[in-house]
C-alpha positions in Angstrom: -0.2 0.1 -0.1 1.3 3.4 -1.0 1.3 6.0 1.8 0.0 9.7 1.2 3.1 11.8 0.1 5.3 9.0 -0.8 7.8 9.7 -3.7 8.0 7.1 -6.5 10.9 6.9 -9.2 9.4 6.3 -12.7 10.9 3.1 -14.2 8.7 2.4 -17.3 5.8 3.8 -18.8 3.1 5.3 -18.9 1.6 2.7 -20.9 -2.2 2.4 -21.9 -3.7 -0.7 -21.0 -6.8 -2.1 -22.7 -8.7 -4.9 -21.0 -11.3 -6.8 -22.8 -14.6 -6.8 -20.8 -16.0 -10.0 -19.4 -19.3 -11.6 -21.1 -22.2 -11.0 -18.6 -25.8 -12.3 -19.0 -28.9 -11.8 -16.8 -30.8 -15.0 -15.8 -33.1 -16.7 -13.5 -32.7 -19.8 -11.5 -34.7 -22.7 -12.5 -34.6 -24.3 -9.4 -35.3 -21.2 -7.4 -36.7 -17.6 -7.6 -33.2 -15.9 -7.6 -32.4 -13.6 -10.6 -29.3 -11.5 -11.6 -26.3 -11.0 -13.6 -23.1 -13.2 -13.9 -20.0 -13.5 -15.9 -19.9 -16.2 -18.4 -17.0 -18.7 -18.1 -15.8 -22.0 -19.1 -17.5 -23.3 -15.8 -20.9 -22.7 -17.5 -22.1 -25.0 -20.4 -24.9 -23.9 -22.8 -28.5 -25.7 -22.5 -28.6 -28.5 -24.9 -31.7 -30.2 -26.2 -30.2 -33.5 -25.8 -29.5 -35.6 -23.0 -27.7 -38.7 -21.9 -28.5 -40.9 -19.0 -25.6 -40.9 -16.5 -27.4 -43.6 -14.6 -30.7 -46.0 -14.8 -33.8 -44.0 -14.0 -37.5 -44.0 -15.3 -39.6 -42.1 -17.7 -43.0 -41.0 -16.2 -46.3 -40.0 -17.9 -46.6 -36.7 -15.7 -44.5 -34.1 -14.1 -45.7 -34.6 -10.6 -44.2 -37.9 -9.3 -47.0 -38.3 -7.0 -49.6 -38.8 -9.8 -47.1 -40.1 -12.3 -47.1 -43.6 -13.7 -43.9 -45.2 -15.2 -43.9 -45.4 -19.0 -40.7 -47.4 -19.1 -37.3 -47.8 -17.5 -34.3 -45.7 -19.0 -30.9 -47.5 -19.1 -27.6 -45.6 -18.5 -26.1 -44.4 -21.7 -29.5 -43.9 -23.4 -30.1 -40.5 -25.3 -33.2 -38.2 -24.9 -34.4 -35.2 -26.9 -35.7 -32.5 -24.8 -39.3 -31.5 -25.9 -39.6 -28.7 -23.3 -37.1 -26.7 -21.2 -36.2 -28.2 -17.8 -38.7 -27.5 -14.7 -38.5 -27.9 -10.9 -40.9 -30.3 -9.7 -41.8 -28.6 -6.2 -43.1 -31.3 -4.4 -39.9 -33.5 -4.4 -37.5 -30.6 -5.5 -36.4 -32.3 -8.6 -35.3 -30.7 -11.7 -37.4 -32.7 -14.5 -37.8 -32.5 -18.2 -40.1 -33.4 -20.7 -38.3 -35.6 -23.4 -38.4 -38.4 -26.1 -36.4 -41.3 -25.9 -34.2 -41.7 -29.3 -34.3 -45.7 -28.8 -38.0 -46.1 -29.2 -39.7 -42.7 -29.3 -41.1 -43.0 -26.0 -42.3 -39.7 -24.4 -42.6 -38.7 -21.1 -41.1 -36.8 -18.0 -37.6 -37.8 -16.6 -35.4 -36.5 -13.8 -32.3 -34.6 -14.6 -30.8 -33.7 -11.4 -31.9 -35.3 -7.9 -32.8 -33.1 -4.6 -29.2 -33.7 -3.6 -27.7 -32.4 -6.6 -26.9 -35.9 -8.1 -26.6 -35.7 -11.9 -29.2 -38.2 -13.5 -28.8 -37.1 -17.0 -26.2 -34.6 -18.2 -26.5 -32.5 -21.3 -25.0 -33.4 -24.6 -23.2 -30.0 -25.6 -22.1 -29.7 -29.2 -18.6 -29.0 -29.9 -19.1 -25.8 -32.1 -15.3 -25.2 -32.4 -15.1 -27.0 -35.8 -17.9 -25.2 -37.1 -16.4 -21.8 -36.2 -13.1 -23.0 -37.6 -14.9 -24.0 -40.8 -16.5 -20.7 -41.0 -13.2 -18.8 -40.4 -11.8 -20.7 -43.1 -14.4 -20.0 -45.6 -14.2 -16.5 -44.9 -10.3 -16.2 -45.3 -10.9 -18.2 -48.5 -13.6 -15.8 -49.9 -11.3 -12.9 -49.1 -8.2 -14.4 -50.8 -10.4 -15.1 -53.7 -11.6 -11.6 -53.9 -8.1 -10.2 -53.6 -7.0 -12.4 -56.4 -9.9 -11.2 -58.6 -8.9 -7.6 -58.0 -5.3 -8.2 -59.1 -6.0 -8.2 -62.9 -8.0 -4.9 -62.3 -4.9 -3.4 -60.5 -2.4 -4.3 -63.3 -4.9 -3.0 -66.0 -4.9 0.2 -64.1 -1.3 0.4 -63.7 -0.5 -0.3 -67.2 -3.1 2.4 -68.3 -1.4 4.9 -66.0 2.2 3.8 -67.7 0.7 4.4 -71.3 -0.7 7.6 -70.2 2.5 8.7 -68.7 4.5 7.5 -71.7 1.9 9.5 -74.0 2.6 12.6 -72.0 6.2 12.4 -72.0 6.2 11.9 -76.0 4.0 15.0 -76.2 6.4 17.0 -74.1 9.1 15.7 -76.3 7.3 17.0 -79.4 6.7 20.2 -78.0 10.4 20.7 -77.2 11.4 19.8 -80.6 8.9 22.1 -82.2 10.2 25.1 -79.9 13.8 24.2 -81.1 12.8 24.2 -84.6 11.0 27.4 -84.3 14.0 29.0 -82.5 16.3 27.9 -85.2 14.0 29.3 -88.0 14.1 32.7 -86.3 17.5 32.5 -85.9 18.3 31.5 -89.2 16.2 34.3 -90.7 18.2 37.0 -88.9 21.6 35.8 -90.4 20.4 36.1 -93.8 19.3 39.4 -93.3 22.9 40.4 -91.7 24.6 38.6 -94.6 22.6 40.2 -97.5 24.8 42.6 -99.5 23.9 46.3 -99.1 21.8 47.8 -102.1 24.1 50.4 -103.9 22.9 54.1 -104.0 22.2 55.7 -107.3 24.6 58.6 -107.9 
């Protein structure tokens, strides 16, 4: 901590520092009523419409477990397609989702996370990095193609400029020669007058 009145010796700088701001989003907790802003980091995963069973569970015909009947048992490793966003089942404090099993098309409600935080199904987050890389390569390729298409136009413009410059130089040379010849003609005329013999006078 610097004290008031403390003298410092400058070693380097000053330098301007530009920091990239954090990505922040406003959200509401599905499992509660809290709402607010938070910074997005690698600790968060995007919601995915597909889930994979981390352990065996059951598919029910209703959201509320008290009135629900079992449609069938879900085995570990099964994949389900989400039909709605996850919702909290308040009576049992479970996070559940309405989904369809890819195996046989069975539809119902399944538990994503238990009331103790145990993950029953985990979202299958798609890796979008290859798509971003492909899009970047496509953009770079398009820019290179446009630059290559513009090169002949630049060459034609440069050739046109060189031709115009050569034409201007030729015109300047012609004007110079014309001025030289005109000067010699005037000079020659003066010498002829000077060398002409005098006209004798009549006595």
